[in-house]
C-alpha positions as CSV (number, residue, x, y, z in Angstrom):
1,M,154.7,4.6,-30.2
2,L,151.5,6.2,-29.5
3,T,148.8,6.5,-32.1
4,R,146.1,9.2,-32.0
5,M,142.5,8.0,-32.4
6,N,139.3,9.9,-32.8
7,Q,136.0,8.3,-31.6
8,V,132.8,9.1,-33.3
9,I,129.5,8.1,-31.6
10,V,126.6,7.6,-33.9
11,P,123.1,7.1,-32.4
12,R,121.3,4.1,-33.4
13,A,118.7,4.9,-35.9
14,R,116.6,1.9,-35.2
15,R,116.0,2.7,-31.6
16,T,115.1,6.3,-32.4
17,R,112.6,5.2,-34.9
18,L,111.0,2.9,-32.4
19,R,110.8,5.5,-29.7
20,S,109.4,8.1,-32.1
21,A,107.0,5.7,-33.4
22,R,105.9,4.8,-29.9
23,R,105.6,8.5,-29.1
24,V,103.6,9.1,-32.2
25,R,101.3,6.1,-31.5
26,V,100.8,7.3,-27.9
27,R,100.0,10.8,-29.1
28,E,97.6,9.4,-31.7
29,S,95.9,7.2,-29.2
30,I,95.6,10.0,-26.8
31,G,94.1,12.2,-29.5
32,R,91.7,9.6,-30.7
33,E,90.1,8.6,-27.4
34,P,87.9,11.7,-27.1
35,E,86.7,11.3,-30.7
36,R,85.8,7.7,-30.0
37,A,83.9,8.7,-26.9
38,V,82.1,11.3,-28.9
39,R,81.3,8.9,-31.6
40,S,80.1,6.2,-29.1
41,S,77.8,8.7,-27.3
42,G,76.3,10.1,-30.6
43,V,75.1,6.7,-32.0
44,P,71.9,6.3,-29.8
45,I,70.7,9.8,-30.4
46,R,70.9,9.3,-34.2
47,E,69.0,6.1,-33.9
48,W,66.2,7.4,-31.6
49,M,65.7,10.7,-33.4
50,P,63.5,9.3,-36.3
51,I,61.4,7.3,-33.9
52,A,60.7,10.3,-31.7
53,V,59.8,12.4,-34.7
54,R,57.3,9.7,-35.9
55,I,55.6,9.6,-32.5
56,V,55.5,13.3,-31.6
57,L,54.4,14.7,-35.0
58,P,51.2,12.6,-35.2
59,L,50.3,13.5,-31.7
60,L,50.7,17.1,-32.4
61,G,48.6,16.7,-35.6
62,L,45.8,14.9,-33.7
63,G,45.8,17.6,-31.0
64,A,45.6,20.3,-33.6
65,L,42.8,18.5,-35.4
66,G,40.9,18.1,-32.1
67,L,41.2,21.7,-31.4
68,A,40.0,22.6,-34.9
69,V,37.0,20.2,-34.7
70,H,36.0,21.6,-31.3
71,A,36.2,25.1,-32.6
72,L,34.1,24.2,-35.6
73,T,31.4,22.3,-33.8
74,N,31.0,25.1,-31.4
75,A,30.9,27.7,-34.0
76,S,27.7,29.7,-34.6
77,A,27.5,28.3,-38.1
78,F,26.0,25.0,-36.7
79,R,23.3,26.5,-34.6
80,V,19.9,25.3,-35.6
81,K,18.3,28.0,-37.7
82,T,15.8,26.1,-39.9
83,I,13.4,23.4,-38.8
84,R,11.1,21.7,-41.4
85,V,8.2,19.6,-40.0
86,S,6.0,17.4,-42.2
87,G,3.4,14.6,-41.7
88,Q,1.5,16.2,-38.8
89,M,-2.2,16.7,-38.9
90,R,-3.5,17.0,-35.4
91,V,-0.3,18.4,-33.9
92,S,0.8,21.9,-34.8
93,A,4.2,22.4,-36.4
94,E,4.8,25.2,-33.9
95,E,4.4,22.7,-31.0
96,I,6.9,20.3,-32.5
97,E,9.4,23.1,-33.3
98,A,9.2,24.2,-29.7
99,I,10.2,20.7,-28.5
100,I,13.1,20.6,-31.0
101,R,14.5,24.0,-30.0
102,R,14.3,23.1,-26.4
103,T,16.2,19.9,-26.9
104,A,18.6,20.6,-29.8
105,T,20.7,23.2,-27.9
106,A,24.1,21.7,-29.0
107,G,23.6,22.7,-32.7
108,A,22.7,20.7,-35.8
109,L,26.0,18.8,-35.8
110,R,26.2,17.7,-32.2
111,T,22.5,17.2,-31.4
112,D,21.8,13.6,-30.3
113,L,19.1,12.6,-32.8
114,R,18.0,9.5,-30.7
115,A,17.4,11.6,-27.6
116,L,15.5,14.2,-29.7
117,R,13.4,11.5,-31.2
118,A,12.6,10.1,-27.8
119,E,11.6,13.6,-26.6
120,I,9.3,14.1,-29.5
121,R,7.6,10.7,-28.9
122,Q,6.6,11.8,-25.5
123,H,3.7,13.7,-27.1
124,P,0.6,11.6,-26.8
125,L,-0.5,12.2,-30.4
126,I,2.9,11.3,-31.9
127,K,3.7,7.6,-32.5
128,D,7.2,8.1,-34.1
129,A,9.4,10.6,-35.8
130,E,12.1,10.5,-38.5
131,I,14.8,13.2,-38.0
132,T,17.4,14.2,-40.6
133,R,20.2,16.8,-40.1
134,V,21.1,19.0,-43.1
135,L,24.4,20.7,-42.3
136,P,25.2,23.3,-41.4
137,D,22.1,24.6,-39.6
138,E,18.9,22.6,-40.5
139,L,16.9,19.8,-39.0
140,R,14.1,18.0,-40.9
141,V,11.4,16.0,-39.0
142,R,8.7,13.8,-40.4
143,I,6.0,13.0,-37.9
144,I,4.0,9.8,-37.7
145,E,0.9,10.5,-35.7
146,R,-1.3,8.2,-33.7
147,T,-4.8,8.0,-35.2
148,P,-7.9,7.5,-33.0
149,A,-9.3,4.0,-33.4
150,A,-12.0,3.9,-30.8
151,L,-13.8,6.0,-28.2
152,V,-13.7,4.5,-24.6
153,Q,-14.6,5.6,-21.1
154,H,-11.6,6.1,-18.8
155,N,-11.7,7.6,-15.3
156,G,-15.2,8.9,-16.0
157,A,-14.3,10.7,-19.2
158,L,-14.5,9.9,-22.9
159,V,-11.1,9.5,-24.4
160,C,-9.7,8.3,-27.7
161,V,-7.3,5.3,-28.1
162,D,-5.2,4.2,-31.0
163,E,-4.9,0.7,-32.5
164,E,-2.3,-0.1,-29.8
165,G,-4.6,0.8,-27.0
166,A,-2.7,4.0,-26.1
167,I,-4.8,6.9,-24.8
168,I,-4.1,9.9,-27.2
169,G,-6.5,12.5,-25.9
170,D,-10.1,13.3,-25.1
171,F,-13.0,13.1,-27.6
172,H,-12.1,16.4,-29.2
173,V,-9.3,14.6,-31.0
174,L,-12.0,13.1,-33.3
175,G,-12.9,16.5,-34.6
176,S,-15.9,16.0,-36.9
177,Q,-15.4,12.2,-37.0
178,T,-17.9,10.0,-35.0
179,L,-17.1,6.6,-33.5
180,P,-19.3,4.1,-31.6
181,L,-18.4,3.9,-27.9
182,L,-16.3,0.8,-27.0
183,V,-17.8,-0.5,-23.7
184,G,-15.8,-2.8,-21.4
185,W,-12.4,-1.0,-21.2
186,N,-10.2,-2.4,-18.5
187,E,-8.8,0.6,-16.5
188,E,-6.4,-1.4,-14.4
189,N,-2.7,-0.4,-14.6
190,S,-1.3,-3.8,-15.4
191,E,0.3,-5.5,-18.4
192,W,-2.5,-8.1,-18.4
193,A,-5.1,-5.2,-18.7
194,R,-3.2,-3.6,-21.5
195,T,-3.0,-6.9,-23.4
196,E,-6.8,-7.3,-23.0
197,N,-7.5,-3.8,-24.2
198,R,-5.3,-4.2,-27.2
199,R,-7.4,-7.3,-28.0
200,R,-10.6,-5.3,-27.6
201,V,-9.4,-2.6,-30.0
202,A,-8.4,-5.3,-32.5
203,L,-11.9,-6.8,-32.3
204,Y,-13.4,-3.4,-32.6
205,L,-11.5,-2.6,-35.7
206,E,-12.3,-6.0,-37.2
207,L,-16.0,-5.4,-36.6
208,Q,-15.7,-1.9,-38.2
209,K,-14.0,-3.4,-41.3
210,A,-16.6,-6.1,-41.6
211,L,-19.6,-3.8,-41.3
212,S,-18.2,-1.1,-43.5
213,T,-17.4,-3.1,-46.6
214,P,-18.8,-4.2,-49.0
215,E,-21.8,-2.0,-49.6
216,P,-24.2,-1.4,-47.9
217,S,-22.3,-0.1,-44.9
218,Y,-23.8,-0.9,-41.5
219,W,-21.2,0.9,-39.3
220,D,-23.1,4.1,-39.1
221,R,-26.0,2.2,-37.5
222,V,-23.9,1.0,-34.6
223,D,-24.2,3.1,-31.4
224,Q,-22.1,1.1,-29.0
225,V,-19.8,-1.9,-29.1
226,N,-19.6,-4.0,-25.8
227,I,-16.5,-6.1,-25.6
228,R,-16.3,-6.9,-21.9
229,D,-16.3,-10.5,-22.9
230,L,-13.6,-11.0,-25.5
231,T,-15.5,-14.1,-26.9
232,N,-18.7,-12.2,-27.4
233,V,-18.9,-8.9,-29.2
234,T,-22.2,-7.2,-28.6
235,V,-23.6,-4.1,-30.5
236,N,-26.7,-2.0,-30.2
237,L,-28.2,0.1,-32.9
238,T,-28.8,3.9,-33.1
239,E,-32.5,3.4,-34.0
240,S,-33.1,0.9,-31.2
241,P,-30.5,1.5,-28.4
242,M,-32.3,-0.8,-26.0
243,T,-31.7,-3.8,-28.2
244,W,-28.4,-5.6,-28.3
245,I,-27.2,-8.1,-30.9
246,H,-24.7,-10.7,-29.7
247,L,-22.3,-11.6,-32.5
248,G,-19.7,-13.8,-30.9
249,D,-16.1,-13.3,-32.0
250,R,-16.1,-13.9,-35.7
251,D,-18.2,-13.8,-38.9
252,F,-19.5,-10.4,-37.8
253,R,-21.2,-9.2,-41.0
254,R,-23.3,-12.3,-41.7
255,R,-24.4,-12.5,-38.1
256,F,-25.2,-8.8,-37.9
257,E,-27.3,-9.1,-41.0
258,L,-29.2,-12.1,-39.5
259,G,-29.9,-10.0,-36.4
260,L,-31.2,-7.1,-38.5
261,H,-33.5,-9.5,-40.5
262,I,-34.9,-10.9,-37.2
263,L,-35.6,-7.5,-35.8
264,S,-37.3,-6.4,-39.0
265,A,-39.5,-9.5,-39.1
266,V,-40.5,-9.0,-35.5
267,K,-41.4,-5.3,-36.2
268,K,-43.4,-6.3,-39.2
269,Q,-45.0,-9.3,-37.4
270,D,-44.0,-11.5,-40.3
271,V,-44.6,-15.0,-39.1
272,A,-43.3,-16.7,-42.2
273,E,-40.1,-14.7,-42.2
274,L,-39.5,-15.5,-38.5
275,R,-39.9,-19.2,-39.2
276,R,-37.6,-19.0,-42.2
277,L,-35.0,-17.4,-40.0
278,G,-35.4,-20.2,-37.4
279,V,-37.4,-18.2,-34.8
280,A,-40.6,-19.4,-33.2
281,P,-43.3,-16.8,-33.7
282,T,-44.7,-16.7,-30.1
283,A,-47.7,-14.5,-29.1
284,E,-45.4,-12.3,-26.9
285,L,-43.0,-11.8,-29.8
286,L,-45.8,-10.8,-32.1
287,Q,-47.2,-8.1,-29.9
288,E,-47.4,-4.7,-31.3
289,D,-44.5,-2.4,-30.4
290,V,-42.7,-5.2,-28.6
291,T,-39.4,-4.4,-27.1
292,I,-36.5,-6.9,-27.4
293,S,-33.6,-6.9,-24.9
294,Y,-31.2,-8.8,-27.1
295,V,-30.9,-11.1,-30.1
296,D,-28.2,-13.7,-29.7
297,V,-26.9,-14.8,-33.2
298,S,-23.4,-15.9,-32.0
299,Q,-24.6,-19.4,-33.0
300,P,-26.7,-18.8,-36.1
301,S,-28.2,-22.3,-35.9
302,R,-29.6,-21.5,-32.4
303,V,-30.9,-18.0,-32.3
304,V,-32.0,-16.7,-28.9
305,I,-34.4,-13.7,-28.4
306,R,-35.0,-12.3,-25.0
307,L,-37.7,-9.8,-24.0
308,P,-37.5,-7.4,-21.0
309,E,-38.5,-8.7,-17.6
310,S,-41.6,-6.5,-17.6
311,R,-42.8,-8.1,-20.8
312,R,-42.7,-11.6,-19.5
313,A,-45.7,-13.5,-18.3
314,P,-46.3,-14.0,-14.6
315,A,-44.8,-17.0,-12.9
316,P,-46.7,-20.2,-13.3
317,S,-49.4,-21.1,-10.7
318,R,-49.1,-23.9,-8.1
319,A,-51.2,-26.1,-10.4
320,A,-48.9,-25.5,-13.3
321,R,-45.9,-26.3,-11.1
322,A,-47.6,-29.6,-10.1
323,G,-47.6,-30.8,-13.6
324,D,-49.6,-28.8,-16.1
325,V,-47.0,-28.6,-18.9
326,R,-49.3,-26.6,-21.1
327,A,-49.8,-23.9,-18.5
328,R,-46.0,-23.8,-17.9
329,K,-45.2,-23.2,-21.5
330,Q,-47.7,-20.4,-21.8
331,A,-46.5,-18.8,-18.6
332,N,-42.9,-18.5,-19.5
333,P,-42.1,-19.0,-23.1
334,Q,-38.8,-17.0,-23.2
335,P,-36.1,-17.3,-24.3
336,T,-37.3,-18.4,-27.7
337,R,-34.8,-20.6,-29.6
338,A,-34.6,-21.7,-33.1
339,R,-36.0,-25.1,-33.9
């Protein structure tokens, strides 16, 4: 007996789920891969962006600032319009202003003040200068001039020198001022000569100070000051230019007064005063209108007075040279020294 059977096939749900899940996973993985690639490529850009901004922006700012400063410094507002000069006496303000305008072409802000100061100091009468800039368009200059300290002879002309021995101009620089001539200037172009000349000026100024104060002042009576020998300052007087007084290198006022007293006693033929001053009153020294070549008081305890050669007695005779001491003393009594 046959039996009728119906077959029903039902798909496995489990397998379908797995396959669908796999398909979904594959689809998800395929869809996520570009996103991951995008994400992985975007991370370095985000990290470097702040650093780039921090570097670029300051550089741009500095560049803009430089352009602005360049534009400002070159603007017409900083051109030198006002120049104020002070401290000058022998140099005219117009002369100094011409030097400044020729040098300060970069404007008040950019002018090199050291270079300008060096240019101003090239003037022989200017020792130094103090320069101040007052923005936007002004320069102020205070001049320190060289002052004439002595009158010397250089290359056959009379010139003035300052306390450092620098030549500052001819004798017209003195104006109405008068100075005794300093004799013995070394004209060699060497450091040794310049050092010697500075020492001469220092002795000259020391002598001037000693003879000027206290009262009475003797400086106006000095005609020339000879300092060829740095150890022996010698002066002559305006009233007797043929007579020189040797003073040595110190104690100038006391020695100068001693020389004046000796010359006065000789002129008055004052025997007692000559003896008091330590001078032997010889017959030649007591002649009327006697001329004295020099009085050496560099050693006050040994005063030496010398007469001109024409005033001396003739040379001793043969008999005197043979041994007549008395005739020899009468024949040549000079120089006379203090006892």
